[in-house]
N, C-alpha and C positions, 0 to 999 in steps of 0.2 A: 727488820729494823727494831720492832717491838721486843723481840727476844733478846737482842743485844742490849737494849735499854734496861730490860728487866734484870739481866745478868749484872750490869754495872750498878744498878740500884741496890741489888742485894749486897754487893761488895761495899757500897758506900753507906749502908744503913748504920745509924748510930747505935751505941751499946744499949740505949734505952729502947725498949720494945715499941713505944708509941712515938718515937721521934720521927718528924717528917723528913723524908729524903729530899735532898736538894737536886734540882735538874741542872745538868751541865749545859753550859751555853752551846757547846758543839752539837749536842743532841737537839737542842731547841732550834738551832740553825738548820739542821738537816730536816727536821720535821716541818719547819716553816717552808723550806724549799720544796717539800713534797705536797704542800697545801693541806697538811693534816693538822687538825686541832687537837693538841695534847692536853689531857687533864688527869687529875688524880682523884680517885673515889675511896671512901672509907669502906673497907670490906667487913668491918665488925658491926656496923650499925644498920638498922633496917632501912631499906630504900637506897642504900649505898650513896650517901650524900657526897656532893662534890667538895673536895678539900682544896684543890689547887688547879689553876687554869693557866694556859699559855696565851701569848698574844695571838697566835694563829687560831686558837679556839674562839677568841673574841671576834677576830676577823671573819671567821666562818659562820658563827652563830649569832653575832651581834650581842651576845651576853657578856657582861663585864663582871665587876665584883658582886653584882646581885645574884650571880649564879652560885657563889660560894655558900655552902650549907644546903643548897637545894638538892632534892633527890634526883637520882639519875633519870627517872621518868619525866623530868622536866623537858627532855629532848624529844620524847615521842608521845604521841597521843592516840586518839581513837582510829586514825586512818592508817596507823602502822599495823602490819599484819599481826593478828593476835597470836598466831602460831610462833612467829619470830620472837615476839615479846616473851612468851612463855619459855621458849628455848633459851633466851638470854638470861632471864631471871633464874631458871633452873641451874644453868651453868654457874652463875655468880654465887648462888647459895651453896653450891658444892665446892666453891673456890677454884673452879676450872676456867680454862680459857674459853673465849667465845669470839667467833668471827662471823658476821652476817650483815645483811643489807637491811636498812631501816629508813622509813620516811620520818625524818626528824623535823622539829619545829624551831624556827629562829625566834628571836626576841620580839620581832614585829608580827609574828603569827604566820609568816610565810613558811612554806615547806621546803625541805631540802633532802634529796635522796643521798644517803651517806652509807659508807661502809664502816661499820663499828668493829674495832678490834680491841678486845679486853685481855690483858695479861696480868695474872696475879703476881704480887710481890711477896714472896714467901719469907717467913722468919724461921726460927728453929722449930716452930710448931708445925702441925699438919695443915692448918688453915692460914690463908694470907691475911696480912693486916691491911693491905691496900691493893687497889686495882689501878694499873696504868692503862689508860684508855686513849686510843687514837681515833679521831673522827675524820674520815676522808670524803670529800665531795665527789660523788659519782653521778651527778645529775646529767652531765653531758652523755655519759655512757648509757644511762638509763633511757635518755631520749633517743639515742641511736638505736638501742635495743627495741624500744617501742616502735620506732619507725620501721625497723626490720620486720618486727612481728606483724605490723599492719600491712606492710608490703607482701609478706608471705601469705597473710590471710587474704589479701586482695588477689594475689596470683592464684591461690587455691580456689577462690570464688570464680575467677575467670576460667580456670581450667575445668572446674566442675560444671559451670553453668553456660559455657560457651555453646553457641549453636553449631559451630564447626567441630568436626571430630579432631581431637588432639591426642597424640600418642608418643610414646617412646618405645623403641623396639631394638633388639639385638640384630646384628648383621646375619646371624644364623636363622632368624625368623621367629623369635618369641617376643611377645609384648611384655614390656616392663611396666608401663603405665598407660592407661587409656581413660578418657573421660566418658561421661554418660552419653553425650551426643554420638560419639563413635560407636558405643555399644548398641544404642538404639538403631543407628544407621545400618549396622550389620545384623540386626534382628535379635539382639540379646537383651535380657532384662536389666542388667547392670554391668559395670566394668569387671567386677570379679568373675562373673560367669563367662564373659568373653575371654579373659586371660586364662581361665581354667580349661576351656574347651579348645582354644586355638593354640596349638603348639607348633604349627608349621604354616607360616603366613603364605608362603609361595604356593602351596598345594591346597590349602583350605580357603584362602581368600581370593587369590588371583584366578580369574577365568582363563587367562592366557599366561602360563608360567614364564613365557619368553619376556613378558613385560617386567617381571621381577628381575630377570637378568639385565634388562635395559636399565631399570632403576638402580641396581647395584653398580653397573658400569658407569653411569653418570655420577653417582656418589663418589666412586673411586677417582674419577677424572677431575671433578670440580667441587666436590664436597657439598653439593646441593642439587636439588631439582626444583623446577618452577613450572607450574601449569601442566604437569604431566597428567594426561587423561587416559584412563583405561577402565575396564570392566572388572567388577568384583562380584563374588557370590555370597549372598546373605545366608544366614543359618537355615532359613526355610527353602533355600535353593533358588530363590529369585535372583536374577542378574540385574545389577544396577551399574550406572556410570558414575565415576568419581573423578575429581581433579585434586592433585596433591602438590603441596609446597613443603619441602622438607630439607633438612640439612644433616650433615655428618658431625658428630661430636667426637673429638679425639683427645687423648691425654697429652701431657707435655712432650712425650717422645713421638707423637704423631700416630700412635696406634688407635685404630677405630674402636670406640667404646659402644656407641649406640646411634641410632637414627632418632630424630624427633621432628615432628611436623604437624601440618594442618591438612585435613581432608574435608572436602565439601562434595555433597551429592549433586550431580548435574544431570540426572536421568531425564527430568522434564525438559531441560534445555536441549539435550541430545535428541529426544523424540521430536521436539519442536523443529530442530534443525533438519532432521530427516524428513519431517512432513513438509517443511518449507522447500527443501530441495526437490521433493516429489512434485510439489505444487509448481515450482519454477520450471521443472521439466515439462509438466503438463502445459504450463503457460507457453513455453517455447514451442511445443508441438501445436498448440492451438494457434499461436501466432504464425507458425509456418503454414498451417492450413488456411488461415485467413489470408496470409500473403499469397499462397497459391490460388486462393479463390479470387483475390484481386487481380493476379496475373491472368487467370482464366477469364475474368470479367473484361480485362483490357484486351485479351486475345479476341473474345467474342465481339467486343466493340470495334476493334480494328478490322476483324473479318467482316463485320457488318458494313463498315465503311467501304471496304474493298468490294463487297458484293453489291453495294449501292452503285459503285462505279461500273461494275459489270452490268448491272441492270440498266443503268443509264445508257451505256454504250450499246447494249443490245436493243434498247427501245429506239434509239436514234437510227441504228442500222435498219431495224424493221420498218420504221417510218419512211426512211429513204427508199427501201425496197418497194414499199407499196406505191410510192410516187414515181417509180422508175419508168422511163420511156422505153424500156426494153420490150414491153408488150406491143407498143405501136410499131416497133421494128418488124414484128412478125406479120403485121398487116401489109407493110410496104413490100416485104419479101413475097407475100402471096400475090400481090398485083404483078410483080415482076415475073413470077412463075406462069401467069396467065398469057404472057407473050414471049414464049421461049424462042420463037423463030424470028420475030421482028422486034426484038428488044431495043435495038438502036432507034428504029423509027418510033416506037412507043415512047421512049424517053424524050426524043427530039420534037415530035409533032403532037403527040396526044397530051391534052391538058392534065389528065391524071398522071401520066408519066412524068410530065414536067414537075408536078407537085411532089412526086416521090423523090425525084432527084434533089429538089430543094430541101425536102424533109431530111434526107440522108445527109446533106451537107451541114445542116444545123444539128443533126443528132450526134454526129461524131464528137465534136468538142464537149457536148453535154455529157455523153457517156464517159468521156475521159475525166471530166470533173467529178462525175458521180462515182467513178471508180476510185478516184483519189480520196473522196470523203469516206467511202467504204473502207479503204485501206487505213485511214486515220482512226476510224472507230474500232476497226478490228485490232489495230496496234494498241489503242487504249484498253480495249477488252483484254488483250494478251497481258499487258502490264498489270492490270488489276488482278487477273488470275495469278500471275507470277507473284505479286505482292502477297496475296492471300496464301499461296503455297509456301512462300518464305516464312511467313508468320507461323503457319502450322508446322513446318519443318523445324524451326527454332524451338517451338514449344515441345515438340516430340523429342528433340535431342536432349533438352533439359529434363524432361520427364524420365527418359531412359537412364540418364546419368545421376538421377536424384540419389543422394547418399553415398555416391562413389567419388573417389578422387580421380581427377582427370587433369592432364597437363595441357594448358591452352594459352594463347597469347592474351594478355590483359585487354588489348584493344578490341579483340573479338567479343569479349564479355560486354564491353561498353556499347559496341555497335548493336549487339543483340538487344540490349536494354533500350537503346534509342529506337530500334526498329519496332519494338512492341509498343512504343509510345508515339510513333511517327505520325499517325493520323491525328491524334489529339493535339500534338504540337503544331501540326500544319493547320488544323481547324481553328485553333486559337491564335494563329499567326505569331508563334513563338520562334524566333530565330535561334538556331543551334550553331554554336561555335565550337569547333573541335581544336584542342590544343594538346597534341600528343607528342611526348618525347620519343625520338627515334631510338631504335635498337633496345627496346625494353626486353628484359628477360621474361621467359615464360613462367607461368605460375601453376603449381599443382594444388588444385582447390576442389571444393564441392561446388560445381557450377551453379546449381539451383540456389544455393545460399547467396552467392555473389549477385546473381540475377535478381533475387527477391529484394536485396538491399538497394541495388541500383535502380530497379524499376520504381520502387517506392520513393527514392530521392528525386528521380526525374519527374515523377508524377506530382510530388509536392512542389517542386520548382515551377512546374507548369501552372499549377493552381495558384501559387504565390504571384506569378506574373499576371495571370488572368484577373486576380483581385486587385492588381495595382492600377493606378490611374495613368501610369506612364504610357505614352503612345507607342513607344518602341519596347517590345518585349524580347528579352534576350536571355538565353541559357548557355552557359559556358561549361564545357566538360574538359577538365585537364587530367592527364594521366602522366605520371612521372615515377621515377625511382629515387626517393629521397636519400636512400643509402643502400648498400649492397644487400640483396636478398629481401627487399621490401618494395611493395607497390603502393602508390598513393593515387586515389581517384578523388578529384574534387568536383562537386556539382555546385555551380554558382549561378544565382539568378539576380535580376534587378527588380524583384517583386516587392511585396509589402514589408519585408524585413521582420525582425524579431525584437520586441522590446526587451530591455535588460532583465526585467522581473520574470519574463518567460524563458529567457535563455538558460537560466539555471535549472528549469524544470522541464525542458523540452524533451528529455529522454525518459521522464518519469512515466511509469505504467499508468495508463488511463488519462494522461494529460493531453488535451487537444484544444485548439482555439477555433476549429471549424465546426459548423453545425452538423455536417455530415461525417465528421471524424469520429474515430473510436479510441484513439490513444494507444493502438497496438503497434503501428508501423515502426516508428523510431525506436520505441523500447525494445521490440523484438529484433530490430536491426542492430542495436547496440549489443544485445545478448549474443547474437550470432557472430558479430565481429569479434567479440571477446572470446567466444568459443573457438574460433579459428586462429586465436593468438593475435588478433588485430585490435583496432580501435575505431570509434566513430565519434567525431566531435563536430561542434557547430560554432560558427562565427557570424556576428552581425553587428553593424554599427548602430542599430536601432530601427524603430519603425520607419518604413518608407525607404530604407537604404539597402534593401536586398539582403541576401544571406548566402553563406557558403557552408556546405557540409563536406567534411574531409573524412574519407573512408580509407584506412590503411590496413594492409594485411601482409603476412609473410609469403614469400614465393614457395616455401615449403611448409607443410602443416606442422604444428607443434608436436613434439613426441608425446605419446601417451604413456602413462605410468601404470602398467598392469598390476603392480603390487599395491597401488593405492586403494585402500578399502573404504567403502562408503559406510557411514554409521548405520547400525541396524535400526 
């Protein structure tokens, strides 16, 4: 636009060498439309004084007629780049064009970023008489550029100082950019050293190259990866764990350009998880041992009760034997043997014989009653021995099957658990109600785990009933199949109940409300239930309103995943 103006100005220049060229209205309108302030400077005088201004110049700078005769440096001061000022002055002195950016000053002292375009108006000589100057407001553009620069500086600062590793890399496996955090994470002094030494990410960084294949496959499928965890090898050979969030960058045609993303080291977390897993496994084993110890304690307790019954029956039988009249019978028989030839006369006429006959008449019913009592005590003794034998047999069966899968009817598991608690339930006068669904499917389980959970639930229910003030103590065991392939066993009591604040913590390790409790039973029961693919939950309407524990498990054990690797 300035070149066209200059061309027209030269054509319209008057014959007189110093005549002022007149600005055409069309040019003024165009320049006004562009927001450029047009003015004319004297190229012959020092400082290049302003000779003519346009209305757009006044609108832009707030200078009016007072600008006429002022030197060009009226528009720029100390804040303008000294190099730009020198370049402008040098160009004008040589009578050449100039185009550059300047921080100009308005009449009110405010600043204005402007684009200054100077075009010489040549005459027949080699130097111009005038300069046509256009001043264009570029403040908005400068502000945008400044914001962009600040944002770039901000992003560079974030990239350089981020505590997470940040990178860009090619799909072929070379780093394009890395920050200091990633360099240090991988054991390099700075990003430049890392990019210089690592030319094959798959083989130099990845511990398992198959993870690189997985990474690239995910990128090709979905253009990003999130939370991908794997092991990498540092420069010193040490293996660490990282987690990565990255994305694919493509061009407008969809071609893969590079990957970029964030990497965070999680070695400590992985080691803590491994240690926690080991601790939990040890805890499970400890809980199992405690559970087995409790079962053994219950076994010994029940055996003790059975043996007490045996001892009581044996003592009663021995006392009865010592007081038996069988010994007197031998005396009567001896008297009879003294009169083998006149036995009838002896019994009929002899006073001693008459007493023997009377004795034998009274002895018969007595011996019959004594025999009945002996039979009762021996039957009680047999039952006690059978009960003790049943307890031992049940315990031996579970000990033999420990750790092994076995297919059994669920009701048998419940009955075995009730048998092991039978004496305690009877001694505390707890009534047991059985509510079993018919035709239940068999379950393939580890019997000792089921037994340990049920024995603990039944014992807890018995203690809850014993602590209750209710005169009637009742324990209900329900067994059903809520859906195909699942067994549900509910142990319900009318005991002391569970307050709402405790219900949320009832399965927490170490939590107990009993003075003799240890907080292992329910926690280990929950862990074992989950281990077999089941669940253990509790319900209670509050203190004094009883409680229910619902144990559910699958009829078939959950499939194991042999390919699932545990963290190192």
